[in-house]
C-alpha positions as CSV (number, residue, x, y, z in Angstrom):
1,M,-95.4,-126.5,240.0
2,D,-92.9,-124.0,241.5
3,K,-93.2,-124.5,245.2
4,Y,-92.2,-120.8,245.8
5,S,-94.6,-119.0,243.5
6,G,-97.3,-121.6,242.7
7,Q,-96.6,-121.2,239.0
8,K,-95.9,-123.9,236.5
9,S,-92.3,-124.6,235.8
10,A,-90.8,-123.0,232.7
11,A,-90.4,-126.5,231.2
12,H,-94.2,-126.7,230.9
13,F,-94.2,-124.1,228.2
14,L,-91.3,-125.3,226.1
15,Y,-91.3,-127.7,223.2
16,P,-89.8,-131.1,223.7
17,P,-86.0,-131.4,223.2
18,I,-84.8,-132.0,219.7
19,D,-81.4,-132.8,218.4
20,P,-79.6,-130.7,215.7
21,F,-79.5,-132.1,212.2
22,D,-76.2,-130.2,211.5
23,R,-73.3,-129.2,213.6
24,R,-70.1,-127.6,212.4
25,M,-67.1,-125.4,213.2
26,L,-67.1,-122.3,210.9
27,E,-63.9,-120.3,210.2
28,V,-64.7,-116.6,210.5
29,G,-61.3,-115.1,210.3
30,N,-58.6,-113.7,212.6
31,G,-57.9,-117.2,213.8
32,H,-61.4,-117.7,215.2
33,T,-63.7,-120.6,214.5
34,V,-67.3,-120.6,215.8
35,Y,-69.5,-123.5,216.7
36,M,-72.9,-123.5,214.9
37,E,-75.8,-125.9,214.7
38,Q,-79.1,-126.2,212.9
39,S,-82.2,-128.0,214.2
40,G,-85.9,-128.2,213.5
41,K,-87.4,-128.1,210.0
42,P,-84.7,-127.4,207.3
43,D,-87.2,-125.5,205.1
44,G,-89.0,-123.9,208.1
45,I,-89.1,-120.3,209.2
46,P,-85.5,-119.4,209.9
47,V,-84.6,-118.0,213.3
48,V,-81.1,-117.3,214.7
49,V,-80.6,-117.3,218.4
50,L,-78.1,-114.9,220.0
51,H,-77.0,-115.9,223.5
52,G,-76.2,-113.5,226.3
53,G,-73.0,-112.5,228.1
54,P,-71.0,-111.7,226.0
55,G,-69.5,-115.0,226.7
56,G,-72.4,-117.1,227.8
57,G,-72.5,-119.6,224.9
58,C,-75.6,-121.4,223.5
59,S,-77.3,-124.4,225.2
60,P,-79.7,-127.2,224.1
61,A,-82.5,-125.5,226.1
62,M,-82.5,-122.6,223.7
63,R,-83.9,-124.8,220.9
64,R,-87.1,-125.4,222.9
65,Y,-88.7,-122.1,222.3
66,F,-89.5,-123.0,218.7
67,D,-92.0,-125.5,217.3
68,P,-89.7,-127.9,215.5
69,E,-92.3,-128.6,212.9
70,K,-92.4,-124.9,212.0
71,Y,-88.9,-123.4,212.6
72,H,-85.5,-123.8,211.2
73,V,-83.4,-122.9,214.3
74,I,-79.8,-121.7,214.1
75,L,-77.7,-121.4,217.2
76,F,-74.0,-120.6,217.6
77,D,-71.4,-119.8,220.2
78,Q,-70.0,-116.3,219.7
79,R,-66.3,-115.8,219.4
80,G,-64.2,-116.9,222.4
81,C,-66.9,-118.9,224.3
82,G,-68.7,-122.2,224.4
83,R,-67.3,-124.5,221.8
84,S,-65.8,-121.7,219.7
85,R,-62.1,-121.3,219.6
86,P,-59.7,-119.9,220.8
87,H,-61.4,-120.1,224.1
88,A,-61.7,-116.9,226.3
89,S,-59.8,-114.9,223.6
90,V,-60.6,-111.2,223.2
91,Y,-58.3,-110.8,220.2
92,A,-60.4,-109.6,217.2
93,N,-63.5,-109.9,219.3
94,T,-65.7,-106.9,219.0
95,T,-69.4,-106.2,218.4
96,W,-68.7,-105.6,214.7
97,D,-66.8,-108.9,214.4
98,L,-69.9,-110.6,215.8
99,V,-72.2,-108.8,213.3
100,R,-70.0,-110.0,210.5
101,D,-70.1,-113.5,211.9
102,I,-73.9,-113.5,212.0
103,E,-74.0,-112.5,208.3
104,Q,-71.5,-115.2,207.4
105,I,-73.7,-117.8,209.2
106,R,-76.8,-116.5,207.4
107,E,-75.0,-117.0,204.1
108,T,-73.7,-120.4,205.1
109,V,-77.2,-121.7,206.0
110,G,-78.6,-120.2,202.8
111,V,-81.4,-118.0,204.0
112,E,-82.3,-114.5,202.7
113,R,-84.1,-113.2,205.9
114,W,-84.6,-114.6,209.3
115,A,-86.1,-113.8,212.7
116,V,-83.5,-112.8,215.3
117,F,-84.1,-114.0,218.9
118,G,-81.9,-112.7,221.7
119,G,-81.8,-112.0,225.4
120,S,-79.7,-109.6,227.5
121,W,-76.5,-109.1,225.5
122,G,-78.2,-111.2,222.8
123,A,-80.8,-108.5,222.6
124,T,-78.1,-105.8,222.3
125,L,-76.5,-107.8,219.5
126,A,-79.8,-108.5,217.8
127,L,-80.6,-104.8,217.7
128,I,-77.2,-103.8,216.4
129,Y,-77.3,-106.5,213.7
130,A,-80.8,-105.4,212.7
131,Q,-79.8,-101.8,212.5
132,T,-76.8,-102.8,210.3
133,H,-78.7,-105.2,208.1
134,P,-82.4,-104.3,208.3
135,D,-83.2,-106.0,205.0
136,R,-82.1,-109.4,206.5
137,V,-84.4,-109.3,209.5
138,S,-88.0,-110.4,209.4
139,H,-88.8,-110.2,213.2
140,L,-87.0,-109.3,216.4
141,I,-87.8,-111.2,219.5
142,L,-86.0,-109.7,222.6
143,R,-85.8,-110.6,226.2
144,G,-84.3,-108.8,229.2
145,V,-83.2,-105.7,227.2
146,F,-79.7,-104.4,227.6
147,L,-78.8,-101.4,225.4
148,M,-75.1,-101.1,226.3
149,T,-75.3,-97.7,227.9
150,Q,-73.2,-96.2,230.7
151,A,-76.3,-95.9,232.9
152,E,-76.8,-99.7,232.7
153,L,-73.2,-100.4,233.6
154,D,-73.3,-98.0,236.4
155,W,-76.4,-99.7,237.8
156,F,-75.0,-103.1,237.8
157,Y,-71.3,-102.5,238.5
158,G,-71.5,-99.2,240.4
159,G,-73.7,-100.3,243.4
160,G,-77.2,-99.7,242.2
161,A,-78.2,-103.4,242.1
162,G,-76.1,-103.8,245.2
163,N,-78.6,-101.7,247.2
164,F,-81.1,-104.6,246.7
165,W,-78.6,-107.4,247.1
166,P,-76.1,-106.0,249.7
167,E,-74.8,-109.4,250.7
168,A,-74.0,-110.5,247.1
169,W,-72.5,-107.1,246.4
170,A,-70.3,-107.4,249.5
171,R,-68.9,-110.7,248.1
172,F,-68.3,-109.2,244.7
173,A,-66.7,-106.0,245.9
174,G,-65.0,-107.4,249.0
175,I,-62.2,-109.1,247.1
176,I,-61.2,-105.8,245.5
177,P,-59.0,-103.4,247.5
178,E,-61.1,-100.5,248.8
179,D,-59.2,-97.8,246.9
180,E,-60.2,-99.5,243.6
181,R,-63.9,-99.9,244.2
182,D,-64.9,-96.7,242.5
183,D,-64.4,-98.5,239.2
184,M,-65.2,-102.2,239.6
185,I,-65.0,-103.0,235.8
186,A,-61.4,-101.6,235.7
187,A,-60.5,-103.4,239.0
188,Y,-61.7,-106.7,237.7
189,H,-60.1,-106.1,234.3
190,K,-56.7,-105.9,235.8
191,R,-57.2,-109.3,237.5
192,L,-59.1,-111.1,234.7
193,F,-56.2,-110.3,232.3
194,S,-53.3,-110.7,234.7
195,G,-51.7,-113.6,232.8
196,N,-52.0,-115.7,236.0
197,Q,-54.6,-118.3,235.1
198,A,-55.4,-119.2,238.7
199,E,-55.9,-115.6,239.6
200,E,-58.0,-115.1,236.5
201,V,-60.3,-118.0,237.3
202,R,-60.7,-116.8,240.9
203,Y,-61.9,-113.4,239.9
204,A,-63.9,-114.8,236.9
205,R,-65.9,-116.9,239.3
206,A,-66.6,-113.9,241.5
207,W,-67.7,-111.9,238.5
208,S,-69.9,-114.7,237.2
209,Q,-71.4,-115.4,240.7
210,W,-72.4,-111.7,241.1
211,E,-74.5,-111.9,237.9
212,N,-75.9,-115.3,238.5
213,A,-77.0,-114.4,242.0
214,L,-79.4,-111.7,240.6
215,A,-80.7,-113.6,237.6
216,S,-83.8,-115.2,239.0
217,M,-86.7,-114.1,241.2
218,S,-86.2,-117.3,243.3
219,S,-82.4,-116.8,243.7
220,S,-80.8,-117.4,247.1
221,G,-78.3,-114.7,246.2
222,L,-75.3,-117.1,246.2
223,G,-74.8,-117.5,242.4
224,G,-73.5,-121.1,242.5
225,E,-70.0,-122.3,241.7
226,P,-69.5,-122.0,237.9
227,P,-66.8,-124.2,236.2
228,G,-63.5,-122.4,235.9
229,D,-63.3,-122.6,232.1
230,Y,-66.8,-121.3,231.6
231,A,-66.4,-118.5,234.2
232,R,-63.1,-117.4,232.7
233,A,-64.5,-117.0,229.2
234,F,-67.7,-115.4,230.5
235,A,-66.0,-112.9,232.7
236,R,-63.2,-112.0,230.4
237,L,-65.5,-111.4,227.4
238,E,-68.1,-109.4,229.4
239,N,-65.4,-107.3,231.0
240,H,-63.7,-106.8,227.6
241,Y,-66.9,-105.5,226.0
242,F,-67.9,-103.4,229.0
243,T,-64.4,-101.8,229.2
244,N,-64.8,-100.8,225.6
245,N,-68.4,-99.6,225.9
246,G,-69.5,-102.4,223.5
247,F,-67.3,-100.9,220.8
248,L,-70.2,-98.5,219.9
249,E,-69.8,-95.0,218.6
250,E,-71.5,-93.1,221.4
251,D,-73.5,-93.7,224.5
252,G,-77.1,-94.3,223.4
253,H,-75.9,-95.8,220.1
254,I,-78.9,-98.2,219.7
255,L,-81.6,-95.8,220.7
256,N,-80.2,-93.1,218.4
257,R,-80.6,-95.5,215.4
258,M,-84.1,-96.9,216.0
259,D,-85.4,-95.3,212.8
260,R,-83.4,-97.9,210.9
261,I,-85.6,-100.7,212.1
262,G,-88.9,-98.9,212.5
263,D,-90.6,-101.2,210.0
264,I,-89.4,-104.5,211.5
265,P,-92.0,-106.1,213.8
266,G,-90.7,-106.9,217.3
267,V,-91.7,-108.4,220.6
268,I,-90.0,-107.4,223.8
269,V,-90.4,-109.6,226.9
270,Q,-89.1,-108.0,230.0
271,G,-89.1,-109.1,233.7
272,R,-90.7,-106.5,235.9
273,Y,-88.2,-107.3,238.6
274,D,-85.1,-107.7,236.4
275,M,-82.2,-106.7,238.6
276,I,-79.6,-107.1,235.9
277,C,-81.3,-105.2,233.1
278,P,-84.0,-103.0,234.7
279,P,-87.2,-102.5,232.8
280,R,-86.7,-98.8,232.1
281,M,-84.6,-99.5,229.0
282,A,-87.1,-102.0,227.6
283,Y,-89.8,-99.3,228.0
284,E,-87.6,-96.6,226.4
285,L,-86.8,-99.0,223.5
286,S,-90.5,-99.8,222.9
287,S,-91.4,-96.1,223.0
288,R,-89.1,-95.4,220.1
289,W,-90.2,-98.5,218.1
290,P,-93.9,-98.2,217.1
291,N,-93.9,-101.6,215.5
292,S,-93.0,-103.4,218.7
293,E,-95.0,-105.0,221.5
294,L,-93.8,-104.8,225.1
295,R,-94.8,-107.7,227.2
296,M,-93.9,-107.1,230.9
297,A,-93.7,-110.3,232.9
298,S,-95.1,-109.2,236.2
299,H,-93.5,-111.8,238.5
300,S,-90.1,-112.3,236.7
301,G,-86.5,-111.4,237.0
302,H,-83.9,-111.6,234.2
303,A,-83.4,-115.3,233.5
304,L,-84.6,-116.9,230.2
305,S,-85.9,-119.8,232.3
306,E,-88.4,-117.7,234.4
307,P,-91.8,-119.3,233.8
308,Q,-93.6,-116.2,232.7
309,I,-90.8,-115.2,230.4
310,S,-90.7,-118.6,228.8
311,E,-94.4,-118.6,228.3
312,E,-94.4,-115.2,226.6
313,L,-91.5,-116.1,224.3
314,V,-93.1,-119.4,223.2
315,R,-96.4,-117.5,222.7
316,A,-94.6,-114.9,220.5
317,M,-92.9,-117.5,218.4
318,D,-96.1,-119.5,218.0
319,R,-97.9,-116.4,216.9
320,I,-95.2,-115.6,214.2
321,A,-95.5,-119.2,213.0
322,A,-99.3,-118.9,212.8
323,Q,-99.0,-115.7,210.7
324,D,-96.7,-117.6,208.3
325,D,-99.2,-120.4,207.6
C-alpha cells in the first residue's frame, strides 16, 4: 500500500515482467538506427508503445500493461535516445521522421494494423501517426495528453506550472540570467546546444529535474539526479522539438484533424492533477472524438506509474483483449 494515499501500489495492477523474444537495431535512414523489441505472444493482438519526451526512451516496465498471453507488444527507442544511435542527435529528427520510423517498424514485424499506446509526447505522436495512417490503427490508448500547442508550452515553460511549484520553478529558472527568462525554451536551447558537453549536461539535468519534479502526486519537488547521458538526450530532444513547435503545420494541428480518426476507438486516461499536461487538453480532445472514452483519474498526476493511471490502462487493454476473443 502507498503510505501517503492508502492506495495499492501501481505494481499491483501490472502483469508480471516478461522478457522480449526479439531485440534488434533497425536502420531507419539518415544515419539513424533505432532499438526495437518484441515481447508477449507472437501471434497475439499487436500493440506498439510510444514513449514520452521526446527523448525518454522505452523501459521494461512498459511491457507490463499487456497480458502476455494475449498481446504482441512492440517497443522501440525513438531517434536519438535510449539505445538508438546516434545518441542525443537532433539531425534528421522530426515528428515526420518518427512517423516514418513507426511505419517501417510495422512493416518489419509484419502486422497490418495495431493498437497504438502512448503517453505524454507518446500520445502526441500516437495521434499524429493515426491521423497520417488511419487505416493502420485499430485502437488508440492515450495517457497524459499533450497536443503540442503553444498554450501547453507556455503553461509549463512560461511560469504557469511554476505558480504551483515555486521552489522547483526557482531552481529551473534561477540558473538562467534574468534578462533571458521571458523565453525559457530559447534560453535553455542556447546552453543545451553550446558544444560544451559539461555545460550541456548541467543544463540538461536542470531541464529534466524540472519535469521530473512535477510528474507524480507524491513528488517532493526535487526531481532527482538523472544520469548525465540520459538527461542530455532527453533535454536536447525535448527542447529541439519544442523550439520547432513539434514540426507541425499550425498551432492546433492535431485538433484540427480529428475528423481523420473519428472512426478509431480510443481510451484517454488523464490525471486530474497533472501539472505537466493539464486535463483541459484531454477534455478538448475527447469532445472532438465521439468514439473515445475519457477516464479521469481523480487522485493522479502525470506519471505512467501513478496507481489509478496504471489501473485504468490495464483495464482498458484487458477490455480490448476480451473484445478480440
